[in-house]
Structure formats: structure tokens, C-alpha cells
C-alpha positions in Angstrom: -0.4 0.0 -0.1 1.1 3.5 -0.7 2.3 6.0 1.9 -0.9 7.9 2.5 1.1 11.5 2.3 2.4 10.2 -1.2 0.4 10.3 -4.3 1.6 9.0 -7.7 2.0 11.5 -10.2 2.2 9.8 -13.4 3.3 12.3 -15.5 2.6 13.3 -18.7 1.0 10.4 -21.2 3.2 7.7 -21.7 5.6 8.4 -18.9 7.7 5.5 -17.8 8.5 6.7 -14.1 6.5 8.4 -11.7 7.7 10.9 -9.1 6.2 11.3 -5.6 4.0 14.6 -4.5 3.8 15.7 -1.2 0.0 16.7 -0.7 -0.4 17.1 2.9 -0.1 19.6 5.2 3.2 18.9 6.6 3.0 21.6 9.3 3.0 20.5 13.2 -0.5 20.9 13.5 -1.4 18.8 10.2 1.2 16.1 11.5 -0.9 15.8 14.7 -4.6 15.8 13.0 -2.8 12.8 11.0 -1.9 11.4 14.1 -5.4 10.3 15.0 -5.4 7.6 12.1 -3.6 5.1 13.8 -6.0 5.4 17.1 -7.8 2.2 17.4 -11.9 1.8 17.4 -13.7 -0.9 18.5 -16.4 -2.1 15.2 -19.4 -3.8 16.1 -20.9 -6.0 13.8 -24.6 -6.7 14.2 -25.8 -9.8 12.7 -29.4 -9.6 14.2 -31.7 -9.2 17.3 -34.2 -11.0 19.4 -36.4 -10.2 22.3 -36.2 -12.5 25.3 -37.8 -12.1 28.7 -35.9 -12.3 32.1 -37.1 -15.9 32.6 -36.3 -17.1 29.0 -32.6 -15.5 29.6 -32.6 -17.1 33.0 -33.2 -20.6 31.7 -30.5 -19.8 29.1 -27.5 -23.2 29.2 -24.6 -23.9 27.2 -26.1 -25.1 23.9 -29.3 -23.3 23.9 -30.2 -21.8 20.9 -31.2 -18.4 21.0 -33.3 -17.6 17.5 -32.6 -14.3 15.9 -35.1 -12.4 13.7 -32.6 -12.1 10.8 -31.7 -14.7 8.3 -28.5 -16.1 7.5 -28.3 -14.0 3.8 -29.7 -10.5 5.5 -27.1 -7.8 5.5 -25.2 -7.0 8.7 -24.5 -3.7 10.4 -21.1 -2.2 11.3 -21.2 0.5 13.8 -18.7 2.4 15.9 -20.2 3.1 19.3 -23.8 2.3 18.2 -23.6 4.7 14.8 -23.9 2.5 11.8 -20.8 3.1 9.5 -21.6 0.5 6.8 -23.5 -2.5 5.8 -22.2 -5.5 4.3 -22.8 -9.3 3.8 -20.9 -12.2 6.0 -18.3 -13.8 4.0 -15.9 -16.5 5.0 -12.1 -15.5 4.8 -9.5 -17.7 3.1 -8.3 -18.6 6.6 -12.1 -20.1 7.5 -13.1 -17.2 9.4 -16.0 -15.0 9.4 -15.5 -11.3 7.5 -17.7 -8.7 6.3 -17.8 -7.7 2.2 -18.6 -3.8 2.7 -21.6 -3.4 0.2 -23.1 0.0 1.4 -21.5 2.9 3.2 -24.3 5.0 4.7 -23.8 9.1 3.5 -24.5 10.0 7.5 -24.4 7.5 10.1 -27.6 6.1 10.9 -27.8 6.0 14.7 -31.3 5.4 14.6 -32.4 9.1 15.8 -34.2 11.6 13.5 
């Protein structure tokens, strides 16, 4: 992956070499603002929900199955701090783990409020 601070400039049509061109603010303030890009955030993937009574919750045991109101092919929501940042579909990765293939990025985060 290219350095985010450099953008390839291929130059005139047919040029064989490219020259990295600095396009970002190199001031101390600019570097400080970019430092937040390395801050890790937790992303939650919501695959479904259901509603249980307290009695049903107290009856849960290992191997209990809690049915969800979603189907296996329904889209999932990706959220940060309960704000939806994207939607996607569940996929199996090459390593055999679950992943999310992004299918939609809403223009404004959907937090359920109007």
C-alpha cells in the first residue's frame, strides 16, 4: 500500500517513471491531526437481534439456541459507538474465519435518531 502522504504522479501521457508528490499539510498541526488515524476503534458487527423475557434469559444454558429475527443472507451492520458506518454481507475468509464484505456506506451515520 502506498504511503498515504504521497500520491503517485504519473506525469505526461506515456511517461515511464512517477514521482511522489507531497500533497498533505506538513505543518506540526497537520501532522498532529493525522496522528489520530492510528488510534484503534472497536467496530461492532450486528448480525441480528431478538427479544427475550427475563425468565427466558435465566433458562439459558450451554448449547441453548437463541433464534434471531434475521436470516443468514440478511445484511449486517457495522457500527462504531452504536452509529452505523457501513452495511455488508457475511463471508468466509481464506483463513476460514468470518468477515464482512462491505456493500453500502451510508452518507450519514445511522444512529437510529431522527
